[in-house]
C-alpha positions as a printed Julia matrix, in Angstrom:
226×3 Matrix{Float64}:
 -118.01  -54.22  119.76
 -118.23  -50.47  120.22
 -117.13  -48.23  117.36
 -115.76  -44.93  118.63
 -114.73  -41.61  117.11
 -111.89  -40.04  119.08
 -111.24  -36.5   117.77
 -107.64  -35.41  118.23
 -107.59  -32.11  120.09
 -104.16  -31.25  118.71
 -106.0   -30.09  115.58
 -108.58  -28.04  117.48
 -108.54  -24.27  117.88
 -107.2   -23.77  121.4
 -108.84  -20.36  121.58
 -112.27  -21.96  120.99
 -111.74  -25.29  122.75
 -114.84  -25.12  124.95
 -117.04  -24.23  122.0
 -115.6   -26.98  119.84
 -115.96  -29.59  122.56
 -119.62  -28.64  122.83
 -120.07  -29.23  119.08
 -118.54  -32.67  119.44
 -120.74  -33.47  122.41
 -123.88  -32.38  120.55
 -122.92  -34.77  117.75
 -122.75  -37.71  120.17
 -118.99  -37.83  120.75
 -117.84  -38.71  124.27
 -114.19  -39.63  123.61
 -111.2   -37.39  122.88
 -107.57  -38.02  121.97
 -104.85  -35.8   123.42
 -101.35  -35.83  121.98
  -98.65  -34.93  124.48
  -95.28  -34.32  122.76
  -91.95  -33.6   124.41
  -89.74  -32.53  121.5
  -87.55  -35.57  122.13
  -89.48  -38.7   121.17
  -91.06  -36.64  118.38
  -89.84  -33.31  116.98
  -92.85  -31.26  118.07
  -93.86  -29.93  121.48
  -97.54  -29.75  122.36
  -99.44  -29.38  125.64
  -99.11  -31.1   128.99
 -100.73  -31.5   132.38
 -102.01  -27.91  132.93
 -104.04  -27.93  129.69
 -105.41  -31.39  130.43
 -106.36  -30.38  133.97
 -108.13  -27.27  132.71
 -110.12  -29.24  130.12
 -111.05  -31.84  132.74
 -112.99  -29.19  134.67
 -115.05  -28.43  131.55
 -115.74  -31.88  130.17
 -116.95  -35.37  131.08
 -115.4   -36.83  127.93
 -113.2   -39.9   128.18
 -109.67  -38.53  127.85
 -107.29  -40.82  125.98
 -103.92  -39.24  126.63
 -101.31  -40.29  124.07
  -97.85  -39.78  125.55
  -95.38  -39.23  122.72
  -92.61  -38.7   125.25
  -89.41  -40.36  126.4
  -89.58  -42.41  129.6
  -93.33  -41.91  130.15
  -93.21  -43.75  133.49
  -91.92  -40.51  135.05
  -95.29  -38.81  134.64
  -97.95  -41.43  135.33
  -99.12  -39.95  138.62
  -99.13  -36.41  137.21
 -101.38  -37.38  134.29
 -103.67  -39.33  136.58
 -104.04  -36.23  138.78
 -104.63  -34.08  135.69
 -107.62  -36.23  134.67
 -106.48  -38.88  132.18
 -108.83  -41.85  131.79
 -106.65  -43.84  129.39
 -102.88  -43.46  129.27
 -101.36  -44.59  125.98
  -97.59  -45.03  125.97
  -95.26  -45.88  123.1
  -93.6   -49.29  123.06
  -90.59  -47.61  121.48
  -90.24  -45.02  124.27
  -90.78  -47.16  127.34
  -87.82  -49.02  128.83
  -89.9   -51.36  131.02
  -93.23  -51.75  129.24
  -94.68  -54.52  131.41
  -93.94  -52.68  134.65
  -95.29  -49.39  133.33
  -98.57  -50.94  132.2
  -99.03  -52.51  135.63
  -98.35  -49.11  137.2
 -100.97  -47.4   135.01
 -103.57  -49.95  136.06
 -102.57  -49.64  139.71
 -103.28  -45.9   139.47
 -106.8   -46.65  138.19
 -106.37  -45.7   134.53
 -106.9   -47.87  131.47
 -103.84  -48.87  129.49
 -102.92  -48.19  125.91
  -99.81  -49.09  123.93
  -98.96  -47.23  120.74
  -96.73  -48.62  117.99
  -95.15  -46.61  115.18
  -95.69  -47.57  111.53
  -92.43  -49.53  111.24
  -92.81  -51.3   114.59
  -94.04  -54.89  114.2
  -97.0   -56.11  116.22
  -94.73  -58.82  117.66
  -93.64  -56.32  120.34
  -97.11  -56.81  121.83
  -96.86  -60.6   122.1
  -96.15  -60.79  125.83
  -98.07  -57.73  127.04
 -101.25  -57.77  124.96
 -103.26  -59.08  127.93
 -102.23  -55.95  129.86
 -103.64  -53.62  127.2
 -107.1   -52.13  127.15
 -106.23  -50.56  123.8
 -103.54  -50.73  121.15
 -102.94  -47.62  119.07
 -101.63  -48.31  115.58
  -99.91  -45.21  114.26
 -100.65  -44.93  110.55
  -98.32  -41.95  110.11
  -94.96  -41.26  111.67
  -95.86  -39.37  114.84
  -95.15  -35.73  115.54
  -97.18  -33.74  113.02
 -100.81  -33.51  112.02
 -102.18  -33.51  108.49
 -100.07  -36.39  107.15
 -101.28  -39.02  104.68
 -102.25  -42.52  105.78
  -99.49  -45.11  105.23
 -101.14  -47.95  103.23
  -99.24  -50.9   104.73
 -100.73  -50.08  108.13
 -103.98  -51.68  106.98
 -102.26  -55.07  107.0
 -100.93  -54.36  110.51
 -104.42  -53.58  111.74
 -105.75  -56.77  110.22
 -102.96  -58.88  111.76
 -103.47  -57.24  115.15
 -107.21  -57.88  115.08
 -106.47  -61.54  114.33
 -104.06  -61.72  117.28
 -106.61  -60.13  119.63
 -109.45  -62.37  118.48
 -107.41  -65.56  118.61
 -106.6   -64.85  122.25
 -110.22  -64.09  123.06
 -109.41  -60.59  124.31
 -111.53  -57.44  124.25
 -108.7   -55.06  123.39
 -109.74  -51.96  121.46
 -107.75  -51.25  118.31
 -107.27  -47.56  117.68
 -105.8   -46.01  114.53
 -104.24  -42.56  114.37
 -102.92  -40.75  111.34
 -104.41  -39.73  108.01
 -107.8   -41.33  108.62
 -110.59  -39.46  106.87
 -114.06  -40.03  105.47
 -112.58  -41.48  102.27
 -110.55  -44.26  103.89
 -112.24  -44.9   107.25
 -114.23  -47.83  105.83
 -110.97  -49.57  104.9
 -109.64  -49.05  108.42
 -112.82  -50.38  110.01
 -112.92  -53.41  107.7
 -109.36  -54.24  108.74
 -110.44  -54.47  112.37
 -110.08  -51.08  114.04
 -112.88  -49.89  116.3
 -111.49  -46.58  117.63
 -110.89  -43.93  114.98
 -108.64  -41.01  115.85
 -109.14  -38.05  113.52
 -107.65  -34.58  113.82
 -107.74  -32.34  110.78
 -110.45  -34.55  109.24
 -112.71  -33.39  112.08
 -111.51  -29.88  112.9
 -110.65  -28.48  109.45
 -113.71  -26.79  107.99
 -117.21  -27.58  109.26
 -116.65  -29.47  112.52
 -120.28  -30.45  112.91
 -120.6   -31.81  109.36
 -117.28  -33.64  109.58
 -118.16  -35.21  112.91
 -121.6   -36.28  111.77
 -120.02  -37.83  108.69
 -117.72  -39.97  110.83
 -120.46  -40.89  113.27
 -122.69  -42.04  110.4
 -119.86  -44.14  108.97
 -119.37  -45.83  112.34
 -123.09  -46.39  112.81
 -123.44  -47.9   109.34
 -120.48  -50.21  109.87
 -121.75  -51.36  113.27
 -125.16  -52.11  111.75
 -123.53  -54.13  108.98
 -121.54  -56.13  111.52
 -124.7   -56.89  113.48
 -126.4   -58.28  110.38
 -123.48  -60.44  109.28
């Protein structure tokens, strides 16, 4: 299993985005998380297709685009054209989840489904085989800098069990309040993609990133030995 750090660009300095992406790249990161907010599904408004398209010309990173928007099926083609590699949609915001996941795959992108903290993993029962990744929100979405919700650890553990029992290779991503103090707990529960925003971009980006990358490397080595 690959263990991946996915820095959330919502916490980056937009005026120094190119420079900060280069720091991440030099630290061995090749994955980024992009939160698109519409002010409807969540209170905040962030960036959209023009920003993504601009960044695509500057970076070969894998772009995981997290659509925190109502009726995401309206914009699948637009985000494909803007450069998304993975399109993660919310189970709570998508009226026809099965159809939308098939449409994402038809367009040549990988599929992700996000679930909010209070949403049970049972919503994934019939569509898990259509997912390349499941994103477990460990804060209520819409704002950065929130604290990790403890009961989400049990959700991660239960989801990993569901994935393994079906013999699937679905990545489990966790977003919200993950930092160097609690990332081991999240990894032990079964996550393998760690989304981190302020924990990466607040302060010394290089030191923060290297700290996460070392944690992931150490955990992967431990898993290999066991």
